[in-house]
N, CA, C and O of each residue as an XYZ file, in Angstrom:
252
protein
N     -34.665     28.828     -0.334
C     -33.810     29.502      0.708
C     -32.806     29.617      0.841
O     -32.024     28.666      0.827
N     -32.555     30.517      0.972
C     -30.972     30.774      1.050
C     -30.075     31.547      2.328
O     -30.589     32.570      2.779
N     -29.073     31.203      2.781
C     -28.438     32.616      3.807
C     -28.516     33.576      2.879
O     -28.814     33.348      1.707
N     -28.281     34.587      3.297
C     -27.712     36.128      2.165
C     -26.888     36.284      2.668
O     -26.128     36.534      1.733
N     -26.058     36.385      3.904
C     -25.409     36.582      4.769
C     -25.347     38.796      5.402
O     -24.413     39.506      5.775
N     -26.894     39.077      5.192
C     -26.557     40.072      5.299
C     -26.770     39.829      6.768
O     -26.840     38.865      7.531
N     -26.843     41.176      6.819
C     -25.906     41.794      8.767
C     -27.750     41.760      8.705
O     -28.480     42.021      7.749
N     -28.252     41.173     10.657
C     -29.077     40.967     10.827
C     -29.487     39.813     10.304
O     -30.706     39.839     10.137
N     -29.101     39.030     10.046
C     -29.295     37.930     10.069
C     -29.424     36.507     10.262
O     -30.232     35.671      9.857
N     -27.725     36.442     11.478
C     -27.627     35.732     12.053
C     -28.909     34.970     12.637
O     -29.837     35.667     13.048
N     -29.005     33.633     12.692
C     -28.870     32.709     13.433
C     -30.270     32.002     12.643
O     -30.880     31.096     13.212
N     -30.566     32.347     11.720
C     -31.724     32.647     10.612
C     -31.274     30.277     10.054
O     -31.705     29.154     10.315
N     -30.392     30.841      9.381
C     -29.608     29.999      9.480
C     -29.907     28.075     10.432
O     -30.002     26.929      9.991
N     -29.935     28.460     11.312
C     -30.717     27.474     11.995
C     -32.180     27.173     12.083
O     -32.548     26.118     12.598
N     -32.982     27.988     11.637
C     -34.033     27.822     11.317
C     -34.586     27.048      9.867
O     -35.509     26.260      9.665
N     -33.317     27.815      8.764
C     -33.505     26.683      7.700
C     -34.483     25.339      7.168
O     -35.276     25.063      6.268
N     -34.064     24.930      7.966
C     -34.012     23.185      7.816
C     -35.822     22.524      8.068
O     -36.549     21.716      7.490
N     -35.947     23.637      9.536
C     -37.227     23.494      9.959
C     -38.173     24.223      8.940
O     -39.251     23.645      8.800
N     -38.036     25.169      8.324
C     -38.553     25.757      7.753
C     -39.236     25.020      6.108
O     -40.318     24.538      5.773
N     -37.807     25.300      5.364
C     -38.089     24.276      4.156
C     -39.075     22.871      4.792
O     -40.138     22.588      4.238
N     -38.552     22.057      6.023
C     -39.321     20.746      5.750
C     -41.107     20.592      6.096
O     -41.842     19.606      6.149
N     -41.288     21.679      6.238
C     -42.724     22.740      6.902
C     -43.110     23.349      5.921
O     -44.341     23.394      5.917
N     -42.562     23.954      4.890
C     -42.470     23.933      3.229
C     -43.196     22.557      2.623
O     -44.381     22.230      2.549
N     -42.191     22.021      2.299
C     -42.299     21.005      1.871
C     -43.305     20.035      1.948
O     -43.606     19.332      0.983
N     -44.140     19.918      3.657
C     -45.268     18.682      4.127
C     -46.488     19.543      3.833
O     -47.595     19.005      3.802
N     -46.313     21.216      3.555
C     -47.524     21.351      2.793
C     -47.407     22.007      1.249
O     -47.901     23.049      0.816
N     -46.471     20.889      0.508
C     -46.939     21.315     -1.028
C     -45.858     22.162     -1.940
O     -45.825     22.483     -3.128
N     -44.955     22.378     -0.764
C     -44.135     23.233     -2.212
C     -43.479     22.339     -2.996
O     -42.783     21.417     -2.571
N     -43.682     22.589     -4.094
C     -42.501     22.235     -4.709
C     -40.869     22.207     -4.925
O     -40.103     23.138     -5.175
N     -40.679     21.162     -4.786
C     -39.133     21.215     -4.729
C     -38.180     21.599     -5.867
O     -37.195     22.334     -5.796
N     -38.805     20.778     -7.210
C     -38.578     20.968     -8.143
C     -38.880     22.711     -9.049
O     -39.008     23.130    -10.199
N     -38.873     23.100     -8.015
C     -39.743     24.471     -9.059
C     -38.722     25.145     -9.874
O     -37.996     24.191    -10.153
N     -38.221     26.132    -10.411
C     -37.209     27.105    -10.872
C     -38.180     28.123    -10.487
O     -39.388     28.194    -10.265
N     -36.713     29.208    -10.504
C     -36.176     30.056    -10.627
C     -36.130     31.125    -11.998
O     -35.343     30.935    -12.926
N     -37.021     32.175    -11.963
C     -36.745     32.567    -13.498
C     -35.379     31.982    -14.127
O     -35.381     31.310    -15.158
N     -34.440     32.243    -13.544
C     -32.870     31.714    -14.189
C     -33.519     29.520    -14.865
O     -33.146     28.803    -15.794
N     -34.253     29.390    -14.063
C     -34.609     28.247    -14.611
C     -33.665     26.929    -13.153
O     -33.403     25.728    -13.089
N     -33.571     27.578    -12.687
C     -32.527     26.566    -11.087
C     -33.545     26.682    -10.282
O     -34.468     27.474    -10.088
N     -33.025     25.386     -9.728
C     -33.980     24.628     -8.684
C     -33.745     25.310     -7.480
O     -32.942     26.238     -7.573
N     -34.275     25.078     -6.281
C     -33.958     24.714     -4.795
C     -32.556     24.571     -4.664
O     -31.645     25.370     -4.443
N     -32.639     22.824     -4.939
C     -31.410     22.226     -5.258
C     -30.492     22.522     -5.477
O     -29.616     22.525     -4.612
N     -30.307     22.837     -6.507
C     -29.001     23.365     -7.124
C     -28.714     24.196     -6.668
O     -27.501     24.282     -6.476
N     -29.559     25.316     -6.205
C     -29.035     27.428     -5.902
C     -28.848     27.176     -4.151
O     -28.177     28.095     -3.682
N     -29.158     26.448     -3.395
C     -29.064     26.020     -1.748
C     -27.870     25.460     -1.956
O     -27.536     24.485     -2.629
N     -26.713     26.910     -0.658
C     -25.407     26.395     -0.622
C     -25.545     25.602      1.101
O     -24.703     25.565      1.998
N     -26.458     25.238      1.070
C     -26.724     24.932      2.514
C     -26.442     22.839      2.599
O     -27.048     22.107      1.816
N     -25.736     22.435      3.368
C     -25.546     21.000      2.933
C     -26.801     20.156      3.538
O     -27.072     18.985      3.271
N     -27.637     21.194      4.585
C     -28.384     19.769      5.169
C     -29.660     21.036      4.156
O     -30.575     20.544      4.815
N     -29.980     21.495      3.764
C     -31.534     21.583      2.896
C     -31.017     21.057      1.899
O     -31.866     21.004      1.009
N     -29.242     20.279      1.306
C     -29.611     20.075      0.182
C     -29.867     18.124      0.484
O     -30.508     17.427     -0.302
N     -29.414     17.758      1.355
C     -30.258     16.741      1.994
C     -30.765     16.650      2.074
O     -30.845     15.428      1.952
N     -32.202     17.202      2.389
C     -33.424     17.506      3.129
C     -34.428     17.328      1.776
O     -35.388     16.655      1.400
N     -33.573     18.354      1.334
C     -34.565     17.870     -0.890
C     -33.830     16.881     -1.026
O     -33.772     16.576      0.165
N     -33.157     16.058     -1.580
C     -32.687     15.244     -2.057
C     -33.444     13.730     -1.367
O     -33.748     12.702     -1.972
N     -33.594     14.057      0.099
C     -34.640     12.772      1.118
C     -36.296     12.462      0.728
O     -37.186     11.632      0.914
N     -35.982     13.911     -0.028
C     -37.973     14.397     -0.249
C     -37.784     13.908     -1.807
O     -38.732     13.214     -2.176
N     -37.135     14.041     -2.443
C     -37.207     13.553     -3.575
C     -37.342     12.409     -3.639
O     -38.496     12.019     -3.821
N     -36.198     11.333     -3.515
C     -36.032      9.775     -3.251
C     -37.708      9.591     -3.012
O     -38.408      9.587     -4.025
N     -38.359      9.438     -1.685
C     -39.064      9.544     -0.721
C     -40.336      9.322     -2.075
O     -40.836      8.243     -2.395
N     -40.762     11.260     -2.955
C     -41.291     11.416     -3.621
C     -41.409     10.171     -4.828
O     -42.494      9.946     -5.364
N     -39.904      9.232     -5.263
C     -40.328      9.552     -6.461
C     -39.954      7.269     -6.242
O     -39.496      6.465     -7.054
N     -40.436      7.091     -4.834
C     -40.398      6.199     -4.379
C     -39.109      4.784     -4.954
O     -39.110      3.749     -5.621
N     -37.871      5.899     -3.915
C     -36.475      4.679     -4.034
C     -35.882      5.308     -3.019
O     -34.795      4.913     -2.598
């Protein structure tokens, strides 16, 4: 998930963390890659999303 900066998207960034958390809780794979081979962790511009993904991956790996 990333903010697009498109008009009409104001306020959606506040929803990104809870939506991302919900997706992870329901099996979303944060290590998946898009058609360019880039994972959400590498493509996100949000520090909050990056921290959430890193925390999730650390827990998944048992660190």
